C-alpha positions in Angstrom: -6.1 2.7 -20.7 -4.9 5.9 -19.1 -2.7 5.7 -16.0 -2.7 7.8 -12.9 0.6 8.0 -11.2 0.1 9.5 -7.8 -2.0 12.6 -7.1 -4.9 14.8 -8.3 -2.5 17.4 -9.6 -0.3 14.9 -11.3 -3.2 13.1 -12.8 -4.7 16.3 -14.2 -1.4 17.1 -15.8 -1.2 13.8 -17.4 -4.7 14.0 -18.8 -3.7 17.4 -20.3 -0.7 15.8 -21.9 1.8 17.7 -19.7 3.7 14.8 -18.3 4.5 11.2 -19.0 3.6 8.4 -16.6 7.1 7.7 -15.5 7.9 11.4 -15.0 4.9 11.9 -12.8 5.5 8.8 -10.8 9.1 9.8 -10.2 8.2 13.3 -9.3 5.8 12.3 -6.6 8.1 9.8 -5.0 11.0 12.3 -4.9 8.8 14.5 -2.8 7.9 17.3 -5.3 4.7 18.8 -4.1 4.2 22.0 -6.1 4.8 25.7 -5.2 4.4 26.5 -1.6 4.1 22.8 -0.6 7.6 21.7 0.4 8.2 18.4 2.0 8.1 18.5 5.8 11.4 19.2 7.5 12.7 16.4 9.7 11.6 16.8 13.3 14.1 16.7 16.1 13.8 13.6 18.2 15.0 12.1 21.4 16.0 8.5 20.3 14.2 5.8 22.2 16.1 3.1 20.2 19.1 2.9 17.9 19.2 2.0 14.3 22.4 0.5 13.0 23.4 -0.6 9.5 24.6 -4.2 9.7 25.7 -4.3 6.1 25.1 -2.7 2.8 25.5 -3.7 -0.8 24.7 -2.3 -4.3 22.3 -3.8 -6.7 22.3 -1.1 -9.3 19.8 1.8 -9.9 16.1 1.3 -10.3 15.6 4.3 -12.5 11.8 4.8 -12.9 11.0 1.3 -11.5 10.3 0.1 -8.0 12.3 -3.0 -7.0 11.6 -5.1 -3.9 14.4 -7.1 -2.2 13.6 -10.7 -1.7 14.7 -13.0 1.1 15.0 -16.6 0.0 16.5 -18.9 2.6 19.9 -17.4 3.5 20.1 -15.2 0.4 18.8 -11.7 -0.3 18.2 -11.1 -4.0 17.9 -7.7 -5.6 17.7 -6.4 -9.2 18.5 -3.3 -11.2 16.8 -1.7 -14.2 19.9 -2.4 -16.3 19.3 -6.2 -15.8 21.7 -7.1 -13.1 20.5 -9.6 -10.4 22.6 -9.8 -7.2 22.5 -12.1 -4.3 23.8 -11.3 -0.8 24.4 -13.5 2.2 21.6 -12.5 4.6 23.7 -12.4 7.7 26.9 -10.8 6.4 26.0 -9.0 3.2 28.7 -10.9 1.3 28.0 -11.0 -2.4 27.4 -14.7 -3.3 25.7 -14.4 -6.6 25.5 -12.0 -9.5 24.3 -12.5 -13.1 22.9 -10.5 -16.0 19.4 -11.1 -17.1 20.3 -10.3 -20.7 17.8 -7.5 -20.9 16.3 -4.6 -18.9 14.2 -5.4 -15.9 11.0 -3.7 -14.8 9.7 -6.0 -12.1 11.3 -8.1 -9.4 12.7 -9.8 -7.6 10.6 -12.9 -6.8 11.9 -16.3 -5.6 10.4 -19.7 -5.0 10.4 -23.3 -6.4 14.2 -23.1 -6.7 13.9 -20.1 -9.1 14.8 -16.4 -9.1 12.2 -14.5 -11.1 12.1 -11.1 -12.7 9.9 -9.3 -15.2 10.7 -7.1 -18.2 9.3 -4.1 -20.0 8.7 -6.4 -23.0 6.2 -8.4 -20.9 8.4 -11.4 -20.2 8.9 -13.3 -17.0 12.5 -14.7 -16.8 13.3 -17.6 -14.5 16.8 -18.4 -13.4 18.3 -21.1 -11.1 20.2 -20.0 -8.0 23.5 -20.0 -10.1 22.1 -17.5 -12.7 21.4 -20.0 -15.4 18.2 -19.2 -17.3 15.6 -21.9 -16.8 12.9 -20.5 -19.1 11.1 -17.3 -20.2 7.4 -16.7 -20.7 5.7 -14.0 -22.7 2.8 -12.2 -21.0 0.4 -9.6 -22.5 2.0 -6.5 -21.1 4.9 -4.9 -19.2 5.7 -6.7 -15.9 6.0 -4.1 -13.1 5.7 -6.3 -10.1 7.7 -9.2 -8.7 6.5 -12.7 -9.8 5.7 -15.1 -7.0 6.0 -18.9 -6.8 4.5 -21.7 -4.7 3.6 -25.3 -5.1 4.9 -25.6 -8.7 3.1 -22.5 -10.0 4.6 -19.1 -10.8 2.1 -16.2 -10.6 2.9 -13.0 -12.5 1.0 -9.9 -13.1 1.1 -7.8 -16.3 0.8 -4.1 -16.5 -2.7 -4.4 -18.1 -4.0 -6.1 -14.9 -4.0 -9.7 -16.2 -2.7 -12.4 -13.8 -1.0 -15.5 -15.2 -0.3 -18.9 -13.6 2.8 -20.5 -15.1 4.2 -23.9 -14.7 7.3 -23.5 -12.5 9.2 -26.2 -14.3 8.7 -25.0 -17.9 7.1 -21.6 -17.8 4.1 -22.8 -19.9 0.9 -21.0 -19.2 -1.6 -22.9 -17.0 -4.2 -20.2 -16.6 -5.0 -16.5 -17.0 -7.3 -14.3 -15.1 -8.6 -11.0 -16.6 -11.2 -8.5 -15.6 -12.3 -5.2 -17.1 -10.6 -2.1 -15.9 -11.7 1.6 -15.9 -10.5 4.1 -18.3 -8.2 5.8 -15.8 -6.2 3.9 -13.2 -3.2 4.1 -10.8 0.1 2.9 -12.1 1.2 0.3 -9.6 4.1 -2.0 -8.9 2.1 -4.1 -6.6 1.9 -7.8 -7.5 0.0 -10.6 -6.0 0.1 -12.4 -2.6 0.2 -16.2 -2.7 -0.8 -17.9 0.5 -1.7 -21.6 1.1 -3.0 -22.3 -2.3 -4.7 -19.0 -2.8 -3.8 -15.9 -4.9 -4.9 -12.5 -3.6 -4.8 -9.4 -5.8 -6.3 -5.9 -5.8 -7.6 -4.2 -9.0 -8.5 -0.9 -10.4 -12.1 0.0 -9.4 -11.4 -1.0 -5.8 -12.0 -4.8 -5.9 -10.0 -7.6 -4.3 -10.1 -11.1 -5.8 -9.1 -14.5 -4.4 -8.1 -17.1 -7.0 -7.2 -20.8 -6.7 -3.4 -21.2 -7.2 -3.6 -24.5 -9.3 -6.2 -23.3 -11.8 -7.0 -19.7 -11.4 -10.7 -20.3 -10.5 -12.3 -17.3 -8.6 -12.9 -18.2 -5.0 -14.5 -14.9 -4.1 -14.5 -11.2 -5.0 -15.2 -8.2 -2.8 -15.3 -4.4 -3.0 -12.7 -2.5 -0.9 -14.0 0.8 -2.3 -16.8 1.9 -4.6 -15.9 4.5 -7.3 -17.7 7.8 -6.7 -18.0 11.1 -8.6 -18.9 12.2 -12.1 -15.5 12.4 -13.8 -13.0 9.6 -14.5 -10.6 11.3 -12.1 -13.1 11.5 -9.3 -14.0 7.8 -9.8 -10.5 6.5 -9.4 -10.7 4.1 -6.5 -7.8 1.6 -7.2 -6.0 -0.8 -4.9 -2.4 0.3 -5.4 -0.6 -1.9 -2.9 -0.6 -5.6 -2.4 -3.2 -7.1 0.0 -1.9 -8.4 3.3 -2.8 -11.8 4.7 -3.1 -12.0 8.4 -4.3 -15.3 9.8 -8.0 -15.7 8.9 -8.2 -12.2 7.4 -7.0 -10.5 4.3 -6.8 -6.7 4.2 -6.4 -4.1 1.4 -6.5 -0.3 1.0 -7.6 1.8 -2.0 -6.8 5.2 -3.3 -9.7 7.6 -2.7 -11.5 4.7 -1.0 -11.2 2.6 2.1 -9.1 0.2 4.1 -11.0 -3.0 4.7 -10.4 -6.5 6.0 -12.2 -9.7 4.8 -12.6 -13.2 5.9 -9.9 -15.1 4.0 -12.2 -18.1 3.2 -15.5 -16.5 2.4 -14.6 -13.0 1.4 -17.2 -11.5 3.8 -16.2 -8.1 5.1 -15.1 -7.8 8.7 -14.7 -4.1 8.9 -13.8 -1.0 6.8 -13.1 2.7 7.3 -12.4 5.6 5.0 -8.6 5.9 4.2 -7.0 6.8 0.9 -3.6 5.3 0.1 -1.2 4.9 -2.8 1.6 3.3 -0.8 0.0 0.3 1.0 -0.4 -1.3 4.4 1.1 -3.8 6.9 0.1 -5.7 10.0 1.7 -6.9 13.2 0.4 -8.8 16.2 -1.8 -6.0 17.2 -2.3 -3.3 14.7 -2.7 -2.5 11.0 -0.5 0.3 9.7 -1.2 2.3 6.5 0.5 5.2 4.8 -2.2 7.5 3.5 -2.1 9.7 0.4 -1.0 12.7 2.5 2.1 10.7 3.8 0.7 10.3 7.3 1.2 6.9 8.9 -1.9 5.5 10.7 -2.2 2.7 13.2 -5.6 0.9 13.4 -6.8 -1.9 15.6 -6.7 -4.8 13.2 -9.7 -6.5 14.8 -12.1 -3.6 14.5 -10.5 -0.8 12.5 -10.6 1.6 15.4 -8.0 4.4 15.2 -5.0 4.1 17.5 -2.7 7.0 16.4 -1.7 9.1 13.4 1.8 10.4 12.7 1.5 13.3 10.2 4.9 14.9 10.5 6.3 13.3 7.4 3.9 15.2 5.0 5.0 15.2 1.4 8.1 13.2 2.0 7.2 10.3 -0.3 6.7 7.9 2.5 6.8 4.2 1.7 4.3 1.6 2.9 5.1 0.5 6.5 6.6 -2.5 8.0 5.3 -3.7 11.4 8.4 -4.7 13.3 8.2 -5.8 16.9 7.6 -2.7 19.0 7.8 -0.4 16.0 6.6 0.5 12.6 9.2 1.3 9.9 8.9 3.5 6.9 11.3 5.1 4.4 11.1 8.4 2.6 12.2 10.2 -0.6 15.6 11.3 0.8 16.5 7.8 1.9 15.8 8.2 5.6 14.5 5.3 7.5 12.1 6.3 10.3 11.3 4.1 13.3 7.9 4.9 14.9 6.8 3.6 18.4 4.0 1.1 18.1 2.1 2.4 21.1 1.8 6.1 20.1 3.5 6.7 16.7 6.2 8.9 18.1 9.6 9.0 16.4 11.9 6.5 18.1 14.9 6.6 15.8 16.1 7.7 12.3 18.9 6.6 10.1 20.1 7.9 6.7 21.0 5.6 3.7 22.3 6.9 0.4 20.1 9.9 -0.1 17.9 8.5 -2.8 14.2 7.5 -2.4 13.0 4.4 -0.6 9.8 3.6 -2.5 9.3 -0.1 -1.8 8.3 -1.0 1.8 11.0 -2.3 4.2 11.2 -6.1 4.3 11.8 -8.1 7.5 15.1 -10.0 7.4 14.9 -11.7 10.8 13.5 -10.8 14.3 16.0 -8.0 14.9 16.7 -6.6 11.4 15.1 -5.5 8.2 16.0 -4.5 4.6 15.5 -1.4 2.5 16.3 -0.9 -1.1 16.9 2.6 -2.5 16.2 4.2 -5.9 20.0 4.3 -6.5 20.3 0.5 -5.8 21.6 0.5 -2.2 20.6 -2.5 -0.2 20.8 -1.9 3.6 20.3 -4.4 6.3 19.4 -2.4 9.4 19.0 -3.6 13.0 17.1 -2.1 15.9 19.0 -1.9 19.2 
Protein backbone atom coordinates (compact mmCIF):
# COMPACT_ATOMS: atom_id res chain seq x y z
CA UNK A 1 0.00 0.00 0.00
CA UNK A 2 1.40 3.39 -1.00
CA UNK A 3 1.08 6.23 1.47
CA UNK A 4 0.27 9.89 0.82
CA UNK A 5 1.80 12.19 3.39
CA UNK A 6 0.16 15.56 2.96
CA UNK A 7 -0.34 17.31 -0.38
CA UNK A 8 -0.73 16.89 -4.12
CA UNK A 9 2.87 17.96 -4.76
CA UNK A 10 4.25 15.76 -2.01
CA UNK A 11 2.21 12.79 -3.14
CA UNK A 12 3.33 13.17 -6.74
CA UNK A 13 6.95 13.28 -5.58
CA UNK A 14 6.47 10.13 -3.56
CA UNK A 15 4.90 8.27 -6.47
CA UNK A 16 7.89 9.27 -8.57
CA UNK A 17 10.23 7.91 -5.88
CA UNK A 18 11.66 11.33 -4.98
CA UNK A 19 10.87 11.33 -1.27
CA UNK A 20 10.25 8.87 1.52
CA UNK A 21 7.02 8.95 3.52
CA UNK A 22 8.66 10.37 6.63
CA UNK A 23 10.57 13.05 4.72
CA UNK A 24 7.40 14.24 2.99
CA UNK A 25 5.36 14.24 6.18
CA UNK A 26 8.00 16.20 8.05
CA UNK A 27 8.44 18.65 5.19
CA UNK A 28 4.76 19.56 5.13
CA UNK A 29 4.40 20.05 8.87
CA UNK A 30 7.50 22.23 9.02
CA UNK A 31 5.77 24.59 6.61
CA UNK A 32 7.77 23.97 3.42
CA UNK A 33 5.49 24.93 0.55
CA UNK A 34 7.66 25.07 -2.55
CA UNK A 35 9.25 27.95 -4.48
CA UNK A 36 7.28 31.18 -4.27
CA UNK A 37 4.88 29.81 -1.67
CA UNK A 38 6.34 30.83 1.65
CA UNK A 39 4.42 30.38 4.91
CA UNK A 40 2.28 33.40 5.75
CA UNK A 41 3.91 36.00 7.99
CA UNK A 42 2.41 36.46 11.43
CA UNK A 43 -0.17 39.23 11.36
CA UNK A 44 -0.04 42.05 13.88
CA UNK A 45 -2.77 41.79 16.47
CA UNK A 46 -4.33 43.81 19.24
CA UNK A 47 -4.63 41.24 22.04
CA UNK A 48 -8.14 40.68 23.33
CA UNK A 49 -6.86 38.09 25.82
CA UNK A 50 -3.56 36.99 27.36
CA UNK A 51 -1.91 33.60 27.02
CA UNK A 52 0.42 32.63 29.86
CA UNK A 53 2.59 29.55 30.29
CA UNK A 54 1.69 27.96 33.63
CA UNK A 55 4.44 25.37 33.43
CA UNK A 56 6.59 23.56 30.93
CA UNK A 57 8.42 20.27 30.85
CA UNK A 58 10.39 18.13 28.44
CA UNK A 59 9.35 14.71 27.19
CA UNK A 60 12.03 14.24 24.51
CA UNK A 61 11.88 14.74 20.76
CA UNK A 62 9.21 13.21 18.53
CA UNK A 63 11.49 13.02 15.46
CA UNK A 64 9.22 11.95 12.54
CA UNK A 65 6.34 10.91 14.79
CA UNK A 66 3.34 12.76 16.19
CA UNK A 67 2.79 12.37 19.93
CA UNK A 68 -0.29 13.40 21.88
CA UNK A 69 -0.13 14.41 25.56
CA UNK A 70 -2.62 12.44 27.66
CA UNK A 71 -4.36 13.72 30.78
CA UNK A 72 -5.18 10.88 33.17
CA UNK A 73 -6.56 12.03 36.51
CA UNK A 74 -4.03 14.44 37.97
CA UNK A 75 -1.15 13.32 35.71
CA UNK A 76 -0.14 14.43 32.22
CA UNK A 77 1.71 11.71 30.31
CA UNK A 78 3.94 12.30 27.28
CA UNK A 79 6.34 10.17 25.24
CA UNK A 80 9.42 10.55 23.06
CA UNK A 81 10.55 8.66 19.99
CA UNK A 82 13.58 7.35 21.90
CA UNK A 83 11.28 5.48 24.30
CA UNK A 84 11.01 7.75 27.32
CA UNK A 85 7.62 8.14 28.98
CA UNK A 86 7.21 11.07 31.37
CA UNK A 87 4.50 12.02 33.83
CA UNK A 88 3.87 15.56 35.08
CA UNK A 89 1.62 16.78 37.86
CA UNK A 90 -1.21 18.50 35.99
CA UNK A 91 -1.44 21.56 38.21
CA UNK A 92 2.23 22.30 38.80
CA UNK A 93 4.16 20.50 36.05
CA UNK A 94 6.29 18.72 38.63
CA UNK A 95 7.85 15.56 37.21
CA UNK A 96 6.24 12.66 39.07
CA UNK A 97 7.05 9.71 36.80
CA UNK A 98 9.62 8.76 34.22
CA UNK A 99 10.48 5.39 32.75
CA UNK A 100 11.99 3.85 29.66
CA UNK A 101 9.79 1.71 27.43
CA UNK A 102 12.84 -0.36 26.47
CA UNK A 103 12.49 0.38 22.76
CA UNK A 104 11.54 3.15 20.37
CA UNK A 105 8.01 4.54 20.40
CA UNK A 106 5.94 5.58 17.38
CA UNK A 107 2.45 6.01 18.87
CA UNK A 108 1.23 7.38 22.17
CA UNK A 109 0.43 8.14 24.82
CA UNK A 110 -2.84 6.48 25.83
CA UNK A 111 -4.09 5.82 29.35
CA UNK A 112 -6.96 3.97 30.95
CA UNK A 113 -7.81 0.87 32.99
CA UNK A 114 -4.89 1.76 35.27
CA UNK A 115 -2.46 1.50 32.36
CA UNK A 116 -0.14 3.79 30.40
CA UNK A 117 -0.08 2.65 26.76
CA UNK A 118 2.30 3.25 23.85
CA UNK A 119 2.87 1.72 20.43
CA UNK A 120 6.12 0.84 18.65
CA UNK A 121 7.46 0.78 15.06
CA UNK A 122 7.62 -3.02 15.43
CA UNK A 123 3.85 -3.19 15.74
CA UNK A 124 3.70 -3.77 19.49
CA UNK A 125 1.46 -2.23 22.11
CA UNK A 126 3.26 -1.86 25.43
CA UNK A 127 1.25 -1.51 28.63
CA UNK A 128 2.74 -0.17 31.89
CA UNK A 129 1.33 0.48 35.32
CA UNK A 130 1.49 4.01 36.74
CA UNK A 131 4.92 3.25 38.26
CA UNK A 132 6.43 2.27 34.92
CA UNK A 133 6.40 -1.49 35.45
CA UNK A 134 5.54 -3.29 32.23
CA UNK A 135 2.25 -5.17 32.55
CA UNK A 136 2.21 -6.79 29.12
CA UNK A 137 2.96 -6.34 25.43
CA UNK A 138 0.87 -7.37 22.43
CA UNK A 139 1.96 -7.88 18.84
CA UNK A 140 -0.18 -6.28 16.14
CA UNK A 141 0.11 -6.63 12.38
CA UNK A 142 1.80 -3.33 11.60
CA UNK A 143 3.51 -0.22 12.96
CA UNK A 144 1.49 1.57 15.66
CA UNK A 145 1.31 5.29 14.81
CA UNK A 146 -1.60 6.34 17.05
CA UNK A 147 -2.23 6.35 20.81
CA UNK A 148 -4.02 3.22 22.06
CA UNK A 149 -7.21 3.80 24.06
CA UNK A 150 -8.72 1.86 26.97
CA UNK A 151 -12.17 1.57 28.49
CA UNK A 152 -14.23 -1.07 30.30
CA UNK A 153 -11.48 -3.68 30.36
CA UNK A 154 -10.58 -3.39 26.67
CA UNK A 155 -7.58 -1.70 25.07
CA UNK A 156 -8.18 -0.60 21.48
CA UNK A 157 -5.18 -0.08 19.21
CA UNK A 158 -4.81 0.69 15.54
CA UNK A 159 -2.02 -0.61 13.29
CA UNK A 160 -0.52 1.30 10.40
CA UNK A 161 -2.24 -1.01 7.90
CA UNK A 162 -5.64 0.17 9.19
CA UNK A 163 -6.57 -2.88 11.26
CA UNK A 164 -8.10 -2.23 14.68
CA UNK A 165 -7.50 -4.58 17.59
CA UNK A 166 -9.41 -5.10 20.81
CA UNK A 167 -7.08 -6.37 23.55
CA UNK A 168 -7.83 -7.59 27.05
CA UNK A 169 -6.69 -4.84 29.42
CA UNK A 170 -5.54 -7.33 32.06
CA UNK A 171 -3.42 -9.58 29.85
CA UNK A 172 -3.03 -7.98 26.42
CA UNK A 173 -4.56 -11.04 24.76
CA UNK A 174 -6.42 -10.37 21.53
CA UNK A 175 -10.21 -10.29 21.87
CA UNK A 176 -11.15 -9.19 18.37
CA UNK A 177 -9.81 -7.67 15.14
CA UNK A 178 -11.53 -5.45 12.60
CA UNK A 179 -10.16 -5.16 9.08
CA UNK A 180 -11.42 -3.61 5.86
CA UNK A 181 -9.94 -3.26 2.41
CA UNK A 182 -7.92 -0.11 1.71
CA UNK A 183 -7.19 1.71 -1.55
CA UNK A 184 -3.78 1.54 -3.23
CA UNK A 185 -2.90 5.09 -2.17
CA UNK A 186 -3.74 6.54 1.24
CA UNK A 187 -2.87 9.29 3.68
CA UNK A 188 -0.31 8.56 6.37
CA UNK A 189 -2.14 9.30 9.60
CA UNK A 190 -1.40 9.31 13.31
CA UNK A 191 -5.11 9.39 14.15
CA UNK A 192 -6.30 6.52 16.28
CA UNK A 193 -9.80 5.66 17.41
CA UNK A 194 -12.36 7.28 19.68
CA UNK A 195 -13.85 5.08 22.41
CA UNK A 196 -17.15 6.34 23.82
CA UNK A 197 -19.76 4.59 25.97
CA UNK A 198 -19.14 1.10 24.68
CA UNK A 199 -18.52 2.13 21.08
CA UNK A 200 -15.37 2.48 18.99
CA UNK A 201 -15.42 5.09 16.21
CA UNK A 202 -12.77 5.20 13.49
CA UNK A 203 -12.25 6.76 10.07
CA UNK A 204 -10.64 4.93 7.17
CA UNK A 205 -9.03 5.42 3.77
CA UNK A 206 -11.72 5.79 1.14
CA UNK A 207 -13.72 8.19 3.29
CA UNK A 208 -15.68 5.80 5.52
CA UNK A 209 -16.42 6.01 9.24
CA UNK A 210 -17.24 2.86 11.21
CA UNK A 211 -18.84 2.30 14.61
CA UNK A 212 -17.80 -0.93 16.37
CA UNK A 213 -18.89 -2.57 19.59
CA UNK A 214 -16.16 -2.23 22.22
CA UNK A 215 -16.62 -5.71 23.80
CA UNK A 216 -16.54 -7.75 20.60
CA UNK A 217 -15.70 -5.58 17.59
CA UNK A 218 -19.04 -6.16 15.86
CA UNK A 219 -19.93 -3.46 13.32
CA UNK A 220 -22.80 -1.28 14.49
CA UNK A 221 -22.93 0.90 11.41
CA UNK A 222 -20.80 2.23 8.58
CA UNK A 223 -21.22 5.50 6.69
CA UNK A 224 -19.50 7.47 3.93
CA UNK A 225 -18.01 10.83 4.86
CA UNK A 226 -16.65 11.25 1.33
CA UNK A 227 -16.81 9.36 -1.95
CA UNK A 228 -13.57 9.02 -3.94
CA UNK A 229 -13.73 10.85 -7.27
CA UNK A 230 -11.46 11.11 -10.29
CA UNK A 231 -9.66 8.76 -12.64
CA UNK A 232 -6.22 8.44 -11.01
CA UNK A 233 -5.27 6.98 -7.64
CA UNK A 234 -4.15 10.42 -6.50
CA UNK A 235 -7.40 12.10 -7.50
CA UNK A 236 -9.39 9.40 -5.71
CA UNK A 237 -7.71 9.83 -2.33
CA UNK A 238 -10.54 10.74 0.07
CA UNK A 239 -9.25 9.56 3.43
CA UNK A 240 -10.30 10.45 6.95
CA UNK A 241 -6.96 11.60 8.37
CA UNK A 242 -8.02 12.79 11.83
CA UNK A 243 -9.97 11.05 14.57
CA UNK A 244 -13.77 11.42 14.61
CA UNK A 245 -15.28 13.69 17.25
CA UNK A 246 -18.17 12.57 19.44
CA UNK A 247 -20.57 15.32 20.50
CA UNK A 248 -23.67 14.21 22.38
CA UNK A 249 -25.87 12.29 19.95
CA UNK A 250 -23.69 13.04 16.91
CA UNK A 251 -20.30 11.92 15.67
CA UNK A 252 -18.45 14.03 13.10
CA UNK A 253 -15.49 13.45 10.80
CA UNK A 254 -13.68 15.16 7.93
CA UNK A 255 -11.89 13.69 4.91
CA UNK A 256 -9.05 14.87 2.70
CA UNK A 257 -10.39 15.88 -0.74
CA UNK A 258 -13.85 15.20 0.61
CA UNK A 259 -16.36 16.51 3.10
CA UNK A 260 -17.00 17.22 6.73
CA UNK A 261 -20.08 15.40 7.95
CA UNK A 262 -21.99 14.61 11.14
CA UNK A 263 -23.96 11.43 11.79
CA UNK A 264 -26.44 10.15 14.33
CA UNK A 265 -24.29 8.29 16.84
CA UNK A 266 -26.74 5.39 17.26
CA UNK A 267 -27.96 4.74 13.72
CA UNK A 268 -25.24 6.26 11.56
CA UNK A 269 -27.73 8.31 9.51
CA UNK A 270 -26.26 11.50 8.11
CA UNK A 271 -27.33 14.77 9.76
CA UNK A 272 -25.50 17.17 7.43
CA UNK A 273 -22.40 17.45 5.27
CA UNK A 274 -20.49 20.06 3.31
CA UNK A 275 -17.42 20.11 1.10
CA UNK A 276 -14.22 20.64 3.12
CA UNK A 277 -10.81 19.01 2.64
CA UNK A 278 -8.63 18.49 5.71
CA UNK A 279 -5.52 16.58 6.75
CA UNK A 280 -5.42 17.97 10.28
CA UNK A 281 -8.84 17.29 11.79
CA UNK A 282 -11.68 18.95 13.63
CA UNK A 283 -13.09 19.83 17.05
CA UNK A 284 -16.38 20.97 18.56
CA UNK A 285 -17.54 23.14 21.42
CA UNK A 286 -20.97 24.07 22.75
CA UNK A 287 -21.91 25.94 19.56
CA UNK A 288 -19.56 25.34 16.67
CA UNK A 289 -17.55 22.75 14.80
CA UNK A 290 -14.02 23.88 13.93
CA UNK A 291 -11.85 22.38 11.20
CA UNK A 292 -8.40 23.16 9.79
CA UNK A 293 -8.60 22.71 6.04
CA UNK A 294 -5.85 21.59 3.66
CA UNK A 295 -4.88 25.21 2.96
CA UNK A 296 -4.31 25.81 6.70
CA UNK A 297 -7.41 27.98 7.04
CA UNK A 298 -9.44 27.50 10.22
CA UNK A 299 -13.20 27.29 9.66
CA UNK A 300 -16.07 27.55 12.12
CA UNK A 301 -19.36 25.86 11.17
CA UNK A 302 -22.69 25.67 12.95
CA UNK A 303 -22.55 22.17 14.40
CA UNK A 304 -26.30 21.65 14.07
CA UNK A 305 -26.55 22.51 10.38
CA UNK A 306 -23.04 22.87 8.92
CA UNK A 307 -23.67 26.51 8.00
CA UNK A 308 -20.52 28.61 7.67
CA UNK A 309 -19.81 31.04 10.54
CA UNK A 310 -16.32 32.32 9.71
CA UNK A 311 -13.03 31.47 8.02
CA UNK A 312 -9.58 32.52 9.25
CA UNK A 313 -7.15 32.21 6.33
CA UNK A 314 -4.18 34.26 7.54
CA UNK A 315 -2.21 31.19 8.68
CA UNK A 316 -1.73 29.84 5.16
CA UNK A 317 1.07 27.26 4.77
CA UNK A 318 2.00 27.47 8.45
CA UNK A 319 1.42 23.76 9.18
CA UNK A 320 -1.62 24.50 11.34
CA UNK A 321 -2.74 21.80 13.77
CA UNK A 322 -6.27 20.59 14.31
CA UNK A 323 -8.19 23.03 16.53
CA UNK A 324 -9.31 22.86 20.12
CA UNK A 325 -12.62 24.51 21.04
CA UNK A 326 -11.89 26.23 24.32
CA UNK A 327 -14.52 28.43 25.94
CA UNK A 328 -14.80 31.67 24.00
CA UNK A 329 -11.95 30.68 21.70
CA UNK A 330 -10.53 28.18 19.24
CA UNK A 331 -6.86 27.23 19.71
CA UNK A 332 -4.37 26.01 17.09
CA UNK A 333 -0.60 25.54 16.90
CA UNK A 334 1.73 25.99 13.93
CA UNK A 335 5.03 24.80 12.44
CA UNK A 336 7.11 27.39 14.34
CA UNK A 337 5.67 26.47 17.73
CA UNK A 338 3.30 29.43 17.99
CA UNK A 339 -0.04 28.97 19.72
CA UNK A 340 -2.84 31.09 18.22
CA UNK A 341 -6.03 32.01 20.07
CA UNK A 342 -8.97 32.80 17.76
CA UNK A 343 -12.16 34.51 18.91
CA UNK A 344 -15.10 32.10 18.72
CA UNK A 345 -17.52 34.71 17.37
CA UNK A 346 -15.58 35.90 14.30
CA UNK A 347 -12.24 34.03 14.09
CA UNK A 348 -10.14 37.14 14.73
CA UNK A 349 -6.76 36.73 16.42
CA UNK A 350 -7.22 37.26 20.15
CA UNK A 351 -3.73 36.28 21.39
CA UNK A 352 -0.53 34.48 20.46
CA UNK A 353 2.30 32.89 22.41
CA UNK A 354 5.58 31.23 21.40
CA UNK A 355 6.85 27.88 22.69
CA UNK A 356 10.22 26.36 21.72
CA UNK A 357 10.19 27.12 18.00
CA UNK A 358 9.48 23.57 16.82
CA UNK A 359 6.26 22.38 15.19
CA UNK A 360 3.04 21.76 17.09
CA UNK A 361 1.50 18.98 15.00
CA UNK A 362 -0.88 17.28 17.42
CA UNK A 363 -3.95 19.33 18.41
CA UNK A 364 -3.98 21.18 21.73
CA UNK A 365 -5.55 19.21 24.60
CA UNK A 366 -7.78 20.70 27.30
CA UNK A 367 -6.26 20.45 30.78
CA UNK A 368 -9.09 22.09 32.74
CA UNK A 369 -11.60 24.90 32.20
CA UNK A 370 -8.93 27.60 32.06
CA UNK A 371 -5.84 25.91 30.60
CA UNK A 372 -4.73 23.57 27.83
CA UNK A 373 -1.66 21.58 26.74
CA UNK A 374 0.49 21.51 23.63
CA UNK A 375 3.36 19.18 22.78
CA UNK A 376 6.04 20.29 20.31
CA UNK A 377 8.13 18.30 17.86
CA UNK A 378 11.18 18.86 20.09
CA UNK A 379 9.33 17.39 23.07
CA UNK A 380 8.28 20.52 24.93
CA UNK A 381 5.14 20.12 27.05
CA UNK A 382 3.43 23.45 27.75
CA UNK A 383 0.46 24.08 30.02
CA UNK A 384 -1.03 27.40 28.89
CA UNK A 385 -3.79 29.42 30.48
CA UNK A 386 -6.11 32.03 28.98
CA UNK A 387 -6.49 35.26 30.94
